[in-house]
PDB file of N, CA, C and O in Angstrom, chain B, residues numbered from 101:
ATOM      1  N   MET B 101      63.842 111.055  93.745  1.00  0.00           N
ATOM      2  CA  MET B 101      63.470 110.870  95.133  1.00  0.00           C
ATOM      3  C   MET B 101      62.015 111.305  95.279  1.00  0.00           C
ATOM      4  O   MET B 101      61.624 112.355  94.769  1.00  0.00           O
ATOM      5  N   SER B 102      61.231 110.515  95.959  1.00  0.00           N
ATOM      6  CA  SER B 102      59.832 110.880  96.154  1.00  0.00           C
ATOM      7  C   SER B 102      59.531 111.074  97.636  1.00  0.00           C
ATOM      8  O   SER B 102      60.242 110.579  98.510  1.00  0.00           O
ATOM      9  N   TRP B 103      58.462 111.806  97.885  1.00  0.00           N
ATOM     10  CA  TRP B 103      58.029 112.126  99.240  1.00  0.00           C
ATOM     11  C   TRP B 103      57.437 110.888  99.898  1.00  0.00           C
ATOM     12  O   TRP B 103      56.680 110.149  99.269  1.00  0.00           O
ATOM     13  N   VAL B 104      57.775 110.661 101.153  1.00  0.00           N
ATOM     14  CA  VAL B 104      57.216 109.575 101.961  1.00  0.00           C
ATOM     15  C   VAL B 104      56.450 110.225 103.102  1.00  0.00           C
ATOM     16  O   VAL B 104      56.948 111.163 103.724  1.00  0.00           O
ATOM     17  N   ALA B 105      55.242 109.739 103.387  1.00  0.00           N
ATOM     18  CA  ALA B 105      54.460 110.307 104.485  1.00  0.00           C
ATOM     19  C   ALA B 105      55.283 110.271 105.772  1.00  0.00           C
ATOM     20  O   ALA B 105      55.876 109.244 106.100  1.00  0.00           O
ATOM     21  N   PRO B 106      55.319 111.384 106.499  1.00  0.00           N
ATOM     22  CA  PRO B 106      56.115 111.431 107.732  1.00  0.00           C
ATOM     23  C   PRO B 106      55.673 110.371 108.748  1.00  0.00           C
ATOM     24  O   PRO B 106      54.487 110.074 108.892  1.00  0.00           O
ATOM     25  N   ARG B 107      56.626 109.836 109.416  1.00  0.00           N
ATOM     26  CA  ARG B 107      56.383 108.789 110.412  1.00  0.00           C
ATOM     27  C   ARG B 107      55.860 109.399 111.704  1.00  0.00           C
ATOM     28  O   ARG B 107      56.225 110.516 112.068  1.00  0.00           O
ATOM     29  N   THR B 108      55.015 108.667 112.383  1.00  0.00           N
ATOM     30  CA  THR B 108      54.585 109.050 113.723  1.00  0.00           C
ATOM     31  C   THR B 108      55.503 108.318 114.699  1.00  0.00           C
ATOM     32  O   THR B 108      55.423 107.099 114.856  1.00  0.00           O
ATOM     33  N   TRP B 109      56.367 109.078 115.344  1.00  0.00           N
ATOM     34  CA  TRP B 109      57.343 108.494 116.259  1.00  0.00           C
ATOM     35  C   TRP B 109      56.679 108.254 117.606  1.00  0.00           C
ATOM     36  O   TRP B 109      55.839 109.046 118.033  1.00  0.00           O
ATOM     37  N   SER B 110      57.043 107.178 118.272  1.00  0.00           N
ATOM     38  CA  SER B 110      56.489 106.903 119.595  1.00  0.00           C
ATOM     39  C   SER B 110      57.576 106.997 120.655  1.00  0.00           C
ATOM     40  O   SER B 110      58.756 106.779 120.381  1.00  0.00           O
ATOM     41  N   ALA B 111      57.156 107.321 121.859  1.00  0.00           N
ATOM     42  CA  ALA B 111      58.090 107.463 122.977  1.00  0.00           C
ATOM     43  C   ALA B 111      58.818 106.145 123.205  1.00  0.00           C
ATOM     44  O   ALA B 111      58.207 105.076 123.203  1.00  0.00           O
ATOM     45  N   GLY B 112      60.105 106.232 123.396  1.00  0.00           N
ATOM     46  CA  GLY B 112      60.905 105.047 123.675  1.00  0.00           C
ATOM     47  C   GLY B 112      61.345 104.281 122.436  1.00  0.00           C
ATOM     48  O   GLY B 112      62.065 103.288 122.543  1.00  0.00           O
ATOM     49  N   GLU B 113      60.920 104.734 121.265  1.00  0.00           N
ATOM     50  CA  GLU B 113      61.296 104.061 120.026  1.00  0.00           C
ATOM     51  C   GLU B 113      62.778 104.298 119.740  1.00  0.00           C
ATOM     52  O   GLU B 113      63.290 105.394 119.966  1.00  0.00           O
ATOM     53  N   THR B 114      63.452 103.283 119.249  1.00  0.00           N
ATOM     54  CA  THR B 114      64.863 103.410 118.915  1.00  0.00           C
ATOM     55  C   THR B 114      64.999 104.030 117.530  1.00  0.00           C
ATOM     56  O   THR B 114      64.483 103.501 116.545  1.00  0.00           O
ATOM     57  N   LEU B 115      65.699 105.157 117.470  1.00  0.00           N
ATOM     58  CA  LEU B 115      65.941 105.808 116.185  1.00  0.00           C
ATOM     59  C   LEU B 115      67.151 105.166 115.529  1.00  0.00           C
ATOM     60  O   LEU B 115      68.180 104.954 116.172  1.00  0.00           O
ATOM     61  N   THR B 116      67.025 104.865 114.273  1.00  0.00           N
ATOM     62  CA  THR B 116      68.155 104.308 113.535  1.00  0.00           C
ATOM     63  C   THR B 116      68.516 105.250 112.393  1.00  0.00           C
ATOM     64  O   THR B 116      67.705 106.074 111.971  1.00  0.00           O
ATOM     65  N   ALA B 117      69.723 105.118 111.909  1.00  0.00           N
ATOM     66  CA  ALA B 117      70.158 105.943 110.781  1.00  0.00           C
ATOM     67  C   ALA B 117      69.260 105.704 109.574  1.00  0.00           C
ATOM     68  O   ALA B 117      68.935 106.646 108.852  1.00  0.00           O
ATOM     69  N   ALA B 118      68.859 104.466 109.347  1.00  0.00           N
ATOM     70  CA  ALA B 118      68.012 104.151 108.191  1.00  0.00           C
ATOM     71  C   ALA B 118      66.662 104.858 108.285  1.00  0.00           C
ATOM     72  O   ALA B 118      66.185 105.413 107.295  1.00  0.00           O
ATOM     73  N   LEU B 119      66.042 104.843 109.466  1.00  0.00           N
ATOM     74  CA  LEU B 119      64.750 105.526 109.638  1.00  0.00           C
ATOM     75  C   LEU B 119      64.886 107.028 109.470  1.00  0.00           C
ATOM     76  O   LEU B 119      64.062 107.660 108.809  1.00  0.00           O
ATOM     77  N   LEU B 120      65.921 107.601 110.063  1.00  0.00           N
ATOM     78  CA  LEU B 120      66.123 109.040 109.933  1.00  0.00           C
ATOM     79  C   LEU B 120      66.422 109.424 108.487  1.00  0.00           C
ATOM     80  O   LEU B 120      65.974 110.471 108.020  1.00  0.00           O
ATOM     81  N   ASN B 121      67.166 108.599 107.783  1.00  0.00           N
ATOM     82  CA  ASN B 121      67.455 108.885 106.379  1.00  0.00           C
ATOM     83  C   ASN B 121      66.181 108.904 105.546  1.00  0.00           C
ATOM     84  O   ASN B 121      66.003 109.794 104.714  1.00  0.00           O
ATOM     85  N   VAL B 122      65.301 107.948 105.754  1.00  0.00           N
ATOM     86  CA  VAL B 122      64.057 107.893 104.979  1.00  0.00           C
ATOM     87  C   VAL B 122      63.136 109.051 105.326  1.00  0.00           C
ATOM     88  O   VAL B 122      62.615 109.718 104.432  1.00  0.00           O
ATOM     89  N   HIS B 123      62.931 109.295 106.602  1.00  0.00           N
ATOM     90  CA  HIS B 123      61.899 110.247 107.010  1.00  0.00           C
ATOM     91  C   HIS B 123      62.375 111.684 107.132  1.00  0.00           C
ATOM     92  O   HIS B 123      61.546 112.594 107.144  1.00  0.00           O
ATOM     93  N   LEU B 124      63.649 111.918 107.220  1.00  0.00           N
ATOM     94  CA  LEU B 124      64.157 113.291 107.294  1.00  0.00           C
ATOM     95  C   LEU B 124      64.960 113.654 106.047  1.00  0.00           C
ATOM     96  O   LEU B 124      64.563 114.532 105.281  1.00  0.00           O
ATOM     97  N   ARG B 125      66.067 112.989 105.851  1.00  0.00           N
ATOM     98  CA  ARG B 125      66.949 113.346 104.736  1.00  0.00           C
ATOM     99  C   ARG B 125      66.246 113.231 103.385  1.00  0.00           C
ATOM    100  O   ARG B 125      66.287 114.162 102.581  1.00  0.00           O
ATOM    101  N   ASP B 126      65.605 112.095 103.135  1.00  0.00           N
ATOM    102  CA  ASP B 126      64.994 111.885 101.828  1.00  0.00           C
ATOM    103  C   ASP B 126      63.828 112.835 101.583  1.00  0.00           C
ATOM    104  O   ASP B 126      63.650 113.313 100.463  1.00  0.00           O
ATOM    105  N   ASN B 127      63.028 113.117 102.618  1.00  0.00           N
ATOM    106  CA  ASN B 127      61.921 114.054 102.439  1.00  0.00           C
ATOM    107  C   ASN B 127      62.428 115.475 102.228  1.00  0.00           C
ATOM    108  O   ASN B 127      61.853 116.217 101.431  1.00  0.00           O
ATOM    109  N   LEU B 128      63.477 115.866 102.914  1.00  0.00           N
ATOM    110  CA  LEU B 128      64.047 117.199 102.686  1.00  0.00           C
ATOM    111  C   LEU B 128      64.619 117.306 101.274  1.00  0.00           C
ATOM    112  O   LEU B 128      64.492 118.347 100.628  1.00  0.00           O
ATOM    113  N   ASN B 129      65.240 116.246 100.800  1.00  0.00           N
ATOM    114  CA  ASN B 129      65.746 116.245  99.427  1.00  0.00           C
ATOM    115  C   ASN B 129      64.605 116.336  98.422  1.00  0.00           C
ATOM    116  O   ASN B 129      64.734 117.017  97.404  1.00  0.00           O
ATOM    117  N   ALA B 130      63.497 115.665  98.690  1.00  0.00           N
ATOM    118  CA  ALA B 130      62.339 115.726  97.794  1.00  0.00           C
ATOM    119  C   ALA B 130      61.786 117.139  97.730  1.00  0.00           C
ATOM    120  O   ALA B 130      61.397 117.602  96.658  1.00  0.00           O
ATOM    121  N   ILE B 131      61.746 117.831  98.861  1.00  0.00           N
ATOM    122  CA  ILE B 131      61.266 119.216  98.882  1.00  0.00           C
ATOM    123  C   ILE B 131      62.215 120.104  98.078  1.00  0.00           C
ATOM    124  O   ILE B 131      61.766 120.943  97.297  1.00  0.00           O
ATOM    125  N   ARG B 132      63.508 119.925  98.264  1.00  0.00           N
ATOM    126  CA  ARG B 132      64.497 120.730  97.537  1.00  0.00           C
ATOM    127  C   ARG B 132      64.395 120.527  96.034  1.00  0.00           C
ATOM    128  O   ARG B 132      64.482 121.488  95.269  1.00  0.00           O
ATOM    129  N   GLU B 133      64.210 119.276  95.604  1.00  0.00           N
ATOM    130  CA  GLU B 133      64.083 118.992  94.174  1.00  0.00           C
ATOM    131  C   GLU B 133      62.846 119.674  93.606  1.00  0.00           C
ATOM    132  O   GLU B 133      62.897 120.245  92.517  1.00  0.00           O
ATOM    133  N   ARG B 134      61.746 119.619  94.330  1.00  0.00           N
ATOM    134  CA  ARG B 134      60.502 120.235  93.879  1.00  0.00           C
ATOM    135  C   ARG B 134      60.660 121.753  93.825  1.00  0.00           C
ATOM    136  O   ARG B 134      60.180 122.394  92.890  1.00  0.00           O
ATOM    137  N   GLU B 135      61.327 122.325  94.816  1.00  0.00           N
ATOM    138  CA  GLU B 135      61.552 123.769  94.867  1.00  0.00           C
ATOM    139  C   GLU B 135      62.397 124.214  93.675  1.00  0.00           C
ATOM    140  O   GLU B 135      62.106 125.245  93.069  1.00  0.00           O
ATOM    141  N   ALA B 136      63.423 123.466  93.335  1.00  0.00           N
ATOM    142  CA  ALA B 136      64.279 123.809  92.201  1.00  0.00           C
ATOM    143  C   ALA B 136      63.491 123.740  90.901  1.00  0.00           C
ATOM    144  O   ALA B 136      63.696 124.565  90.011  1.00  0.00           O
ATOM    145  N   TRP B 137      62.589 122.766  90.780  1.00  0.00           N
ATOM    146  CA  TRP B 137      61.784 122.641  89.575  1.00  0.00           C
ATOM    147  C   TRP B 137      60.877 123.852  89.407  1.00  0.00           C
ATOM    148  O   TRP B 137      60.778 124.402  88.311  1.00  0.00           O
ATOM    149  N   PHE B 138      60.212 124.275  90.483  1.00  0.00           N
ATOM    150  CA  PHE B 138      59.331 125.432  90.403  1.00  0.00           C
ATOM    151  C   PHE B 138      60.117 126.697  90.080  1.00  0.00           C
ATOM    152  O   PHE B 138      59.643 127.537  89.315  1.00  0.00           O
ATOM    153  N   SER B 139      61.294 126.844  90.643  1.00  0.00           N
ATOM    154  CA  SER B 139      62.120 128.017  90.361  1.00  0.00           C
ATOM    155  C   SER B 139      62.514 128.048  88.893  1.00  0.00           C
ATOM    156  O   SER B 139      62.477 129.105  88.262  1.00  0.00           O
ATOM    157  N   ALA B 140      62.887 126.909  88.349  1.00  0.00           N
ATOM    158  CA  ALA B 140      63.282 126.852  86.944  1.00  0.00           C
ATOM    159  C   ALA B 140      62.079 127.116  86.043  1.00  0.00           C
ATOM    160  O   ALA B 140      62.206 127.791  85.021  1.00  0.00           O
ATOM    161  N   ALA B 141      60.914 126.588  86.416  1.00  0.00           N
ATOM    162  CA  ALA B 141      59.717 126.782  85.609  1.00  0.00           C
ATOM    163  C   ALA B 141      59.296 128.242  85.591  1.00  0.00           C
ATOM    164  O   ALA B 141      58.728 128.706  84.603  1.00  0.00           O
ATOM    165  N   ALA B 142      59.558 128.960  86.646  1.00  0.00           N
ATOM    166  CA  ALA B 142      59.177 130.368  86.727  1.00  0.00           C
ATOM    167  C   ALA B 142      60.189 131.271  86.027  1.00  0.00           C
ATOM    168  O   ALA B 142      59.985 132.482  85.940  1.00  0.00           O
ATOM    169  N   GLY B 143      61.272 130.691  85.532  1.00  0.00           N
ATOM    170  CA  GLY B 143      62.280 131.480  84.847  1.00  0.00           C
ATOM    171  C   GLY B 143      63.324 132.063  85.778  1.00  0.00           C
ATOM    172  O   GLY B 143      64.145 132.879  85.358  1.00  0.00           O
ATOM    173  N   ASN B 144      63.303 131.656  87.026  1.00  0.00           N
ATOM    174  CA  ASN B 144      64.287 132.136  87.995  1.00  0.00           C
ATOM    175  C   ASN B 144      65.373 131.088  88.171  1.00  0.00           C
ATOM    176  O   ASN B 144      65.134 129.892  88.004  1.00  0.00           O
ATOM    177  N   ILE B 145      66.526 131.535  88.498  1.00  0.00           N
ATOM    178  CA  ILE B 145      67.612 130.613  88.800  1.00  0.00           C
ATOM    179  C   ILE B 145      67.975 130.796  90.262  1.00  0.00           C
ATOM    180  O   ILE B 145      68.315 131.897  90.696  1.00  0.00           O
ATOM    181  N   ALA B 146      67.902 129.722  91.010  1.00  0.00           N
ATOM    182  CA  ALA B 146      68.246 129.772  92.427  1.00  0.00           C
ATOM    183  C   ALA B 146      69.562 129.031  92.626  1.00  0.00           C
ATOM    184  O   ALA B 146      69.717 127.896  92.176  1.00  0.00           O
ATOM    185  N   VAL B 147      70.486 129.663  93.288  1.00  0.00           N
ATOM    186  CA  VAL B 147      71.769 129.039  93.572  1.00  0.00           C
ATOM    187  C   VAL B 147      71.924 128.965  95.077  1.00  0.00           C
ATOM    188  O   VAL B 147      71.782 129.969  95.774  1.00  0.00           O
ATOM    189  N   GLY B 148      72.215 127.779  95.576  1.00  0.00           N
ATOM    190  CA  GLY B 148      72.379 127.610  97.014  1.00  0.00           C
ATOM    191  C   GLY B 148      73.697 126.936  97.314  1.00  0.00           C
ATOM    192  O   GLY B 148      74.348 126.377  96.432  1.00  0.00           O
ATOM    193  N   SER B 149      74.066 126.999  98.539  1.00  0.00           N
ATOM    194  CA  SER B 149      75.275 126.309  98.953  1.00  0.00           C
ATOM    195  C   SER B 149      74.916 125.320 100.033  1.00  0.00           C
ATOM    196  O   SER B 149      74.061 125.594 100.874  1.00  0.00           O
ATOM    197  N   GLY B 150      75.563 124.169 100.017  1.00  0.00           N
ATOM    198  CA  GLY B 150      75.343 123.165 101.038  1.00  0.00           C
ATOM    199  C   GLY B 150      74.327 122.236 100.612  1.00  0.00           C
ATOM    200  O   GLY B 150      73.996 121.305 101.346  1.00  0.00           O
TER     201      GLY B 150
END
């Protein structure tokens, strides 16, 4: 999963599940993947739930 530049939302725009998945869910997953990589590279093990 790669980072996508955050969208600039406009007033009155219709939010769809597809847009929210790309701009929120996928970007949060990209951050989590990067965070796990840095933790592993530093020799730390991070365990999370959820």
